[in-house]
GURO-249288 format. One record per residue (C-alpha): residue number from 0; residue in three letters; x, y, z. Coordinates in Angstrom, 2 decimals, m for minus. Layout:
// residues N
+-----+-----+---------+---------+---------+
|   n | res |      xx |      yy |      zz |
+-----+-----+---------+---------+---------+
| NUM | ALA |       X |       Y |       Z |
...
+-----+-----+---------+---------+---------+
// end
This chain:
// residues 264
+-----+-----+---------+---------+---------+
|   n | res |      xx |      yy |      zz |
+-----+-----+---------+---------+---------+
|   0 | MET |   39.67 |   58.81 |  m34.68 |
|   1 | ASN |   39.14 |   55.20 |  m35.67 |
|   2 | THR |   36.61 |   53.42 |  m33.55 |
|   3 | ILE |   38.30 |   51.58 |  m30.69 |
|   4 | ASP |   36.85 |   49.35 |  m28.02 |
|   5 | PRO |   36.88 |   51.35 |  m24.74 |
|   6 | ILE |   38.51 |   48.39 |  m22.95 |
|   7 | PHE |   41.83 |   49.35 |  m24.53 |
|   8 | ILE |   41.88 |   52.67 |  m22.71 |
|   9 | THR |   41.10 |   51.25 |  m19.27 |
|  10 | THR |   44.86 |   50.76 |  m18.72 |
|  11 | ALA |   47.84 |   53.02 |  m18.43 |
|  12 | TYR |   51.58 |   52.64 |  m18.96 |
|  13 | LEU |   53.13 |   53.14 |  m15.53 |
|  14 | VAL |   56.68 |   54.34 |  m14.87 |
|  15 | MET |   58.07 |   53.94 |  m11.33 |
|  16 | LEU |   60.19 |   56.77 |   m9.92 |
|  17 | LYS |   62.47 |   57.20 |   m6.91 |
|  18 | GLU |   63.79 |   60.74 |   m6.40 |
|  19 | ASP |   62.87 |   61.42 |  m10.03 |
|  20 | LYS |   64.98 |   58.50 |  m11.35 |
|  21 | GLU |   63.17 |   55.80 |  m13.35 |
|  22 | LYS |   63.09 |   52.39 |  m11.63 |
|  23 | GLY |   61.16 |   50.37 |  m14.16 |
|  24 | SER |   57.69 |   50.15 |  m15.65 |
|  25 | ALA |   54.49 |   48.26 |  m15.02 |
|  26 | THR |   50.75 |   48.31 |  m15.84 |
|  27 | GLY |   47.81 |   49.84 |  m14.05 |
|  28 | PHE |   44.12 |   50.19 |  m14.75 |
|  29 | PHE |   41.40 |   52.66 |  m13.75 |
|  30 | PHE |   38.65 |   51.88 |  m11.29 |
|  31 | SER |   35.99 |   54.14 |   m9.78 |
|  32 | ASP |   33.72 |   53.68 |   m6.77 |
|  33 | SER |   31.41 |   56.41 |   m8.17 |
|  34 | GLN |   33.02 |   59.05 |   m5.99 |
|  35 | ASN |   36.76 |   58.58 |   m6.49 |
|  36 | LEU |   39.07 |   57.43 |   m9.25 |
|  37 | TYR |   41.85 |   54.94 |   m8.51 |
|  38 | LEU |   44.71 |   53.26 |  m10.31 |
|  39 | VAL |   44.82 |   49.54 |   m9.58 |
|  40 | THR |   48.20 |   47.84 |   m9.82 |
|  41 | ASN |   50.41 |   45.35 |   m7.91 |
|  42 | LYS |   51.73 |   45.94 |   m4.46 |
|  43 | HIS |   55.14 |   44.72 |   m5.57 |
|  44 | VAL |   55.29 |   47.63 |   m8.02 |
|  45 | ILE |   55.70 |   49.88 |   m4.96 |
|  46 | TYR |   57.46 |   47.60 |   m2.49 |
|  47 | GLY |   59.47 |   45.26 |   m4.74 |
|  48 | GLU |   59.67 |   41.49 |   m4.45 |
|  49 | LYS |   59.47 |   41.45 |   m0.62 |
|  50 | TYR |   56.12 |   43.27 |   m0.62 |
|  51 | PHE |   54.69 |   40.66 |    1.80 |
|  52 | VAL |   57.29 |   41.30 |    4.56 |
|  53 | GLU |   56.11 |   43.62 |    7.30 |
|  54 | SER |   59.36 |   45.58 |    7.47 |
|  55 | THR |   59.66 |   46.21 |    3.77 |
|  56 | GLN |   59.66 |   49.90 |    2.79 |
|  57 | SER |   58.43 |   51.38 |   m0.48 |
|  58 | GLN |   61.01 |   51.39 |   m3.24 |
|  59 | ILE |   59.52 |   54.35 |   m5.13 |
|  60 | ASP |   57.91 |   57.69 |   m4.25 |
|  61 | LYS |   56.16 |   58.63 |   m7.52 |
|  62 | ILE |   54.64 |   57.07 |  m10.59 |
|  63 | LYS |   54.13 |   58.52 |  m14.07 |
|  64 | LEU |   51.14 |   57.64 |  m16.20 |
|  65 | TYR |   51.13 |   58.07 |  m19.96 |
|  66 | LEU |   47.64 |   59.41 |  m20.86 |
|  67 | HIS |   45.71 |   60.44 |  m23.94 |
|  68 | THR |   44.96 |   64.16 |  m24.19 |
|  69 | ASN |   42.73 |   64.20 |  m27.26 |
|  70 | LYS |   39.78 |   61.88 |  m27.78 |
|  71 | ASN |   39.87 |   62.53 |  m31.54 |
|  72 | ASN |   43.59 |   61.86 |  m31.92 |
|  73 | LEU |   45.16 |   58.99 |  m29.98 |
|  74 | SER |   48.67 |   60.09 |  m30.92 |
|  75 | GLU |   48.42 |   63.11 |  m28.58 |
|  76 | ASN |   49.62 |   62.05 |  m25.12 |
|  77 | GLU |   51.54 |   63.28 |  m22.13 |
|  78 | TYR |   52.96 |   62.02 |  m18.82 |
|  79 | VAL |   51.21 |   62.81 |  m15.56 |
|  80 | GLU |   53.12 |   62.46 |  m12.28 |
|  81 | ILE |   51.36 |   61.01 |   m9.25 |
|  82 | ASN |   52.92 |   61.45 |   m5.81 |
|  83 | LEU |   52.67 |   58.39 |   m3.63 |
|  84 | PHE |   53.19 |   60.37 |   m0.41 |
|  85 | LYS |   51.40 |   63.40 |    1.02 |
|  86 | ASP |   52.75 |   65.16 |    4.10 |
|  87 | GLY |   55.07 |   62.20 |    4.61 |
|  88 | LYS |   52.26 |   59.65 |    4.59 |
|  89 | LYS |   51.55 |   57.15 |    1.84 |
|  90 | VAL |   48.35 |   57.66 |   m0.11 |
|  91 | TRP |   47.83 |   54.21 |   m1.65 |
|  92 | LEU |   45.37 |   51.67 |   m0.22 |
|  93 | GLU |   46.30 |   48.10 |    0.70 |
|  94 | HIS |   44.47 |   44.95 |    1.73 |
|  95 | ASP |   44.38 |   43.70 |    5.33 |
|  96 | ASN |   46.04 |   40.48 |    4.12 |
|  97 | ILE |   49.70 |   41.50 |    3.67 |
|  98 | ASN |   50.15 |   38.76 |    1.05 |
|  99 | VAL |   47.65 |   40.31 |   m1.39 |
| 100 | ASP |   49.63 |   41.78 |   m4.26 |
| 101 | VAL |   47.13 |   44.50 |   m5.11 |
| 102 | VAL |   47.02 |   48.25 |   m4.27 |
| 103 | LEU |   44.79 |   51.18 |   m5.21 |
| 104 | VAL |   46.33 |   54.59 |   m5.81 |
| 105 | PRO |   43.89 |   57.54 |   m5.54 |
| 106 | LEU |   44.01 |   59.78 |   m8.58 |
| 107 | GLU |   43.15 |   63.47 |   m8.73 |
| 108 | ILE |   43.34 |   64.24 |  m12.43 |
| 109 | ASP |   41.29 |   66.33 |  m14.85 |
| 110 | ARG |   38.78 |   63.89 |  m16.35 |
| 111 | GLY |   37.89 |   66.54 |  m18.91 |
| 112 | LYS |   41.44 |   66.78 |  m20.21 |
| 113 | TYR |   42.49 |   63.14 |  m20.29 |
| 114 | LEU |   40.87 |   60.33 |  m22.23 |
| 115 | LEU |   40.44 |   57.25 |  m20.06 |
| 116 | VAL |   37.81 |   54.66 |  m19.24 |
| 117 | ASN |   37.35 |   53.40 |  m15.70 |
| 118 | LEU |   35.95 |   50.08 |  m14.54 |
| 119 | ASP |   33.49 |   49.82 |  m11.71 |
| 120 | LYS |   31.89 |   47.17 |   m9.47 |
| 121 | ASN |   29.47 |   46.10 |  m12.24 |
| 122 | ILE |   32.25 |   44.43 |  m14.22 |
| 123 | ILE |   33.33 |   42.50 |  m11.07 |
| 124 | ASP |   29.94 |   40.98 |  m10.28 |
| 125 | SER |   29.99 |   37.40 |  m11.49 |
| 126 | SER |   28.15 |   35.79 |   m8.54 |
| 127 | ASN |   25.48 |   34.06 |  m10.62 |
| 128 | ILE |   27.53 |   33.19 |  m13.71 |
| 129 | VAL |   28.64 |   29.63 |  m14.40 |
| 130 | VAL |   32.27 |   29.72 |  m15.56 |
| 131 | LYS |   34.39 |   26.77 |  m16.66 |
| 132 | PHE |   37.85 |   26.97 |  m18.29 |
| 133 | GLU |   37.13 |   29.99 |  m20.39 |
| 134 | LYS |   39.40 |   32.11 |  m22.54 |
| 135 | ILE |   41.01 |   35.08 |  m20.78 |
| 136 | PHE |   42.94 |   38.07 |  m22.03 |
| 137 | VAL |   45.56 |   40.13 |  m20.19 |
| 138 | ILE |   46.20 |   43.78 |  m21.13 |
| 139 | GLY |   49.54 |   45.45 |  m20.38 |
| 140 | TYR |   52.90 |   46.85 |  m21.44 |
| 141 | PRO |   55.45 |   44.03 |  m21.72 |
| 142 | TYR |   58.99 |   45.30 |  m21.07 |
| 143 | GLY |   57.56 |   48.80 |  m21.60 |
| 144 | TRP |   56.80 |   47.86 |  m25.18 |
| 145 | PHE |   53.52 |   49.01 |  m26.72 |
| 146 | ASP |   52.06 |   51.17 |  m29.50 |
| 147 | ARG |   53.67 |   54.42 |  m28.35 |
| 148 | LYS |   52.31 |   56.31 |  m31.35 |
| 149 | ASN |   48.72 |   55.73 |  m30.28 |
| 150 | ASN |   49.44 |   54.88 |  m26.64 |
| 151 | LEU |   47.69 |   51.56 |  m26.80 |
| 152 | PRO |   48.57 |   48.39 |  m24.84 |
| 153 | VAL |   49.37 |   44.85 |  m25.86 |
| 154 | THR |   46.97 |   41.94 |  m25.28 |
| 155 | ARG |   47.91 |   38.33 |  m24.52 |
| 156 | ILE |   45.28 |   35.58 |  m24.71 |
| 157 | GLY |   45.05 |   32.29 |  m22.85 |
| 158 | HIS |   42.74 |   30.25 |  m20.62 |
| 159 | LEU |   41.98 |   29.77 |  m16.94 |
| 160 | SER |   44.03 |   26.94 |  m15.44 |
| 161 | SER |   42.28 |   26.61 |  m12.09 |
| 162 | PRO |   38.55 |   26.67 |  m11.32 |
| 163 | PHE |   36.95 |   30.11 |  m11.38 |
| 164 | LYS |   36.78 |   31.86 |   m8.00 |
| 165 | ILE |   38.26 |   28.87 |   m6.13 |
| 166 | PRO |   41.17 |   30.10 |   m3.93 |
| 167 | PHE |   44.28 |   28.30 |   m5.16 |
| 168 | ASN |   46.14 |   26.89 |   m2.14 |
| 169 | GLY |   43.81 |   28.88 |    0.08 |
| 170 | GLU |   44.80 |   32.29 |   m1.33 |
| 171 | PRO |   42.46 |   34.57 |   m3.34 |
| 172 | ILE |   44.27 |   33.62 |   m6.53 |
| 173 | MET |   43.41 |   31.73 |   m9.69 |
| 174 | LEU |   45.92 |   30.43 |  m12.23 |
| 175 | GLY |   45.89 |   31.30 |  m15.89 |
| 176 | ASP |   47.70 |   29.72 |  m18.81 |
| 177 | VAL |   48.87 |   32.68 |  m20.89 |
| 178 | GLU |   52.27 |   34.01 |  m21.83 |
| 179 | THR |   53.01 |   37.36 |  m20.16 |
| 180 | HIS |   56.15 |   39.37 |  m19.58 |
| 181 | LYS |   57.77 |   41.72 |  m17.08 |
| 182 | GLY |   56.05 |   45.06 |  m17.26 |
| 183 | MET |   52.56 |   43.58 |  m17.48 |
| 184 | SER |   52.35 |   43.30 |  m13.69 |
| 185 | GLY |   49.20 |   44.98 |  m12.46 |
| 186 | GLY |   47.35 |   44.48 |  m15.72 |
| 187 | PRO |   43.64 |   43.59 |  m15.77 |
| 188 | VAL |   42.61 |   40.05 |  m16.67 |
| 189 | PHE |   39.31 |   39.96 |  m18.57 |
| 190 | MET |   37.02 |   37.21 |  m19.73 |
| 191 | GLU |   34.47 |   37.53 |  m22.50 |
| 192 | LEU |   31.54 |   35.16 |  m22.06 |
| 193 | LYS |   29.28 |   34.31 |  m24.96 |
| 194 | ASP |   25.99 |   32.38 |  m24.72 |
| 195 | TYR |   26.77 |   32.35 |  m21.02 |
| 196 | VAL |   24.91 |   30.47 |  m18.32 |
| 197 | THR |   23.57 |   31.92 |  m15.06 |
| 198 | MET |   22.34 |   30.10 |  m11.97 |
| 199 | ASP |   19.60 |   31.33 |   m9.63 |
| 200 | GLU |   19.54 |   30.87 |   m5.82 |
| 201 | ASN |   17.61 |   27.63 |   m6.22 |
| 202 | GLY |   20.16 |   26.07 |   m8.60 |
| 203 | GLY |   18.12 |   26.67 |  m11.74 |
| 204 | ARG |   20.14 |   27.44 |  m14.83 |
| 205 | ALA |   19.40 |   29.80 |  m17.73 |
| 206 | THR |   21.37 |   30.01 |  m20.98 |
| 207 | HIS |   21.61 |   33.48 |  m22.51 |
| 208 | LEU |   21.86 |   32.59 |  m26.20 |
| 209 | GLY |   23.23 |   35.38 |  m28.35 |
| 210 | ALA |   24.30 |   37.40 |  m25.35 |
| 211 | SER |   27.87 |   38.32 |  m24.41 |
| 212 | LYS |   29.38 |   39.74 |  m21.27 |
| 213 | ILE |   32.85 |   40.89 |  m20.25 |
| 214 | ILE |   33.90 |   40.43 |  m16.64 |
| 215 | LEU |   37.05 |   41.42 |  m14.78 |
| 216 | VAL |   38.51 |   38.13 |  m13.60 |
| 217 | GLY |   41.30 |   39.72 |  m11.63 |
| 218 | ILE |   44.70 |   41.40 |  m11.51 |
| 219 | HIS |   47.78 |   39.83 |  m13.09 |
| 220 | SER |   50.77 |   39.41 |  m10.80 |
| 221 | GLY |   53.55 |   37.48 |  m12.41 |
| 222 | GLN |   54.20 |   33.73 |  m12.15 |
| 223 | PRO |   53.91 |   31.45 |   m9.14 |
| 224 | ARG |   57.15 |   29.73 |   m8.09 |
| 225 | TRP |   57.22 |   26.01 |   m8.68 |
| 226 | ASP |   60.12 |   24.55 |   m6.68 |
| 227 | LEU |   60.99 |   20.89 |   m7.05 |
| 228 | ARG |   62.13 |   19.67 |   m3.65 |
| 229 | ASP |   64.00 |   16.57 |   m2.48 |
| 230 | THR |   61.42 |   14.21 |   m0.96 |
| 231 | GLU |   63.72 |   13.45 |    2.00 |
| 232 | THR |   65.45 |   16.71 |    2.83 |
| 233 | GLY |   62.88 |   19.20 |    1.47 |
| 234 | GLU |   65.64 |   21.15 |   m0.21 |
| 235 | VAL |   64.88 |   22.88 |   m3.48 |
| 236 | LYS |   66.50 |   21.02 |   m6.36 |
| 237 | GLU |   65.36 |   23.31 |   m9.14 |
| 238 | THR |   62.72 |   25.87 |  m10.04 |
| 239 | VAL |   60.52 |   24.93 |  m12.97 |
| 240 | SER |   59.76 |   27.51 |  m15.62 |
| 241 | HIS |   56.18 |   27.60 |  m17.00 |
| 242 | SER |   53.61 |   29.88 |  m18.60 |
| 243 | LEU |   51.14 |   29.96 |  m15.72 |
| 244 | ILE |   50.31 |   33.29 |  m14.11 |
| 245 | ASN |   48.80 |   34.47 |  m10.85 |
| 246 | ILE |   45.40 |   36.19 |  m11.09 |
| 247 | TRP |   44.31 |   37.88 |   m7.89 |
| 248 | PHE |   40.52 |   37.92 |   m7.43 |
| 249 | SER |   38.87 |   41.12 |   m8.67 |
| 250 | ASP |   36.76 |   41.19 |   m5.48 |
| 251 | LEU |   39.89 |   42.27 |   m3.63 |
| 252 | ILE |   39.45 |   45.76 |   m5.12 |
| 253 | LEU |   36.11 |   46.12 |   m3.33 |
| 254 | GLU |   37.52 |   44.67 |   m0.13 |
| 255 | ILE |   40.33 |   47.25 |   m0.15 |
| 256 | LEU |   37.85 |   50.04 |   m0.73 |
| 257 | ASN |   35.61 |   48.81 |    2.08 |
| 258 | THR |   38.44 |   48.83 |    4.64 |
| 259 | LYS |   40.56 |   51.70 |    3.18 |
| 260 | ASN |   43.50 |   50.18 |    4.99 |
| 261 | ILE |   46.51 |   52.48 |    4.48 |
| 262 | SER |   48.57 |   51.36 |    7.47 |
| 263 | LYS |   51.33 |   48.81 |    7.21 |
+-----+-----+---------+---------+---------+
// end
């Protein structure tokens, strides 16, 4: 097998199913808390566009993941079905804040059989790093299109459009300027820092020349709506198209794990 950066096998092509009928595709990525393995994706992948409404019910009951079965030959792959309900109860984990478009699906799969790389809390920790408007890259499966021969995702590259870790409009979201497409929902958003700067608790700064570090910025979740409204009536005149994307904070993964909130 040609050498490949492990970051390209942190994701999985995700097919949504309802009563065994395909309902679309999305992106997920693997995360482990050292004890359990999870698939991270968007809440709207399960609930649809009205995921933030209390009464909304799940639109799917299973997902299929396309996984590598041979570490020496990327062209050997198979689908693995994951039930989203057990004994009539949902298995995925949600955030206490109903507006957060992130869920974690517990996975019980044979780690010895399938080739995958999981992320962990170490790639989330950016508490002492000074970040400006850095380059970001989003990994996913746009319109279900990817290298099916080798089961490898597509990467889109752009930049942060709002300050790092500052909640945009009060929500745990940043904006990114990068072209993405339907099917990339739930994809990880990474940032590679080179010669990066850290700050200690006293405000002292240190530059790490020659060093590089990859951090998980967050989870991609489509585009924010930009409605142009009449200044007098408040009515929407038009919706502006743009290339900005929502990036939910990566810390939300840890918050979900800490509360293990599975009631809605």
